[in-house]
N, C-alpha and C positions, 0 to 999 in steps of 0.2 A: 163261893168259893174264889171267881173269878181274881181274877192282881195284872194289871193291867202292864208293872214291868216285867209277864214274860217277854221273850224274845226269841219261843218258839216251842208249835205248840208240844213236842217231849217236854220243852222245861215245865212249861203249866202239869203236864201229867204228872212229871215225878216229882213236882212240890203238891199233889193233891194228896199222891202218896204218901206222902213226909208227913201232913197232916194227918190226913187219917191214920197214920202210923202216930199219931202222938205230938208229933215236932210244933215251934213255930218258927220256922224258918224266914229268915228274911230275904226277898228276891230281890237280885243287882243289886250285891253288897259292890259300895265305892270302897277304896283302899286311897286314903289323899294322903299325899304329902306336900309340907309347903303351899300348898293351894291346890293341889293338882292332882287328878287322879292318876293314879300304876301302876292299878290292878281292878278289876270288877270279880267279882265271882257271885254264878249262876245259885245256890242258893245257900247262907250262911248263916249255921245256930251260932249263935253271939258269945254265949255265955262261955263257950268250949273250943273258943275259935275253928270249928268246924266246919270243911268246905265240900259243900254238897254240888258239885260238875257235870250234866250232861256235857257227854264226848261224842256227837255226831259223826257222820265219817269224813267231813272236813277236816276230824280233827287229826284223821289218819293221814295225809299227807303229811313226807317230808319235812316243808318249812311250820308248817303248824306244831308235829309232834314235838320239833324241837322249841320254837317260843312257849308252847305248855308246859315243857319239862321244865325251860330255865327260869320262867315264871313261876312256878311251883316249890323250887327248889328257892328259889327267893323269900316265898312266903313261908315255909317252911324252917328257914330259919331265923324267924319273927314271930315261930311257936303257933303255923297254921297246921292244919292234918288236911286232908283230901280223902274224898271219896270220889270215886270217878266211876261212873253209871252210865252204860255202853244200852246205844239201842237195845240190844240182845240182856243187856243185865234189867232194862223197863218191862222189856217183854214179857220174861219170866217170873219168877217165885218174887214175890213184892214182900214176904215175910222174911227173905233170904236177902234182897235190898237191906230192910229195914232195922235188921242183925247188923248186918257194916255196918253202919251206918249208926248204931247203938253202942257197939263199939270202939269208933271211933273217936265217937260222941264224948262216953265216961271216961279214959281215957283218957281225956285232955284236961277233965277238969278238974 
């Protein structure tokens, strides 16, 4: 179940949880406009435009929080739904994590 597109160990672990939960995520999904990458999403369920992103500690800085918020707001306006997974969620109950992903996935289909 390895995939060389993963950018971190937690992203890999998250993908494995998603696959074991019955999903087929596309890792490091690129959003391209006019031939230029404008965003990249950690894991995408393409049929429902659901992005499952792992936000590690560096996402908690003021600068990164602001960047993530703006990027997600822009992408949400284009129909994307987001499920944000933190280290705490990933280390916790995987069934709860999968239920959150299922809810977003089926709500957006």
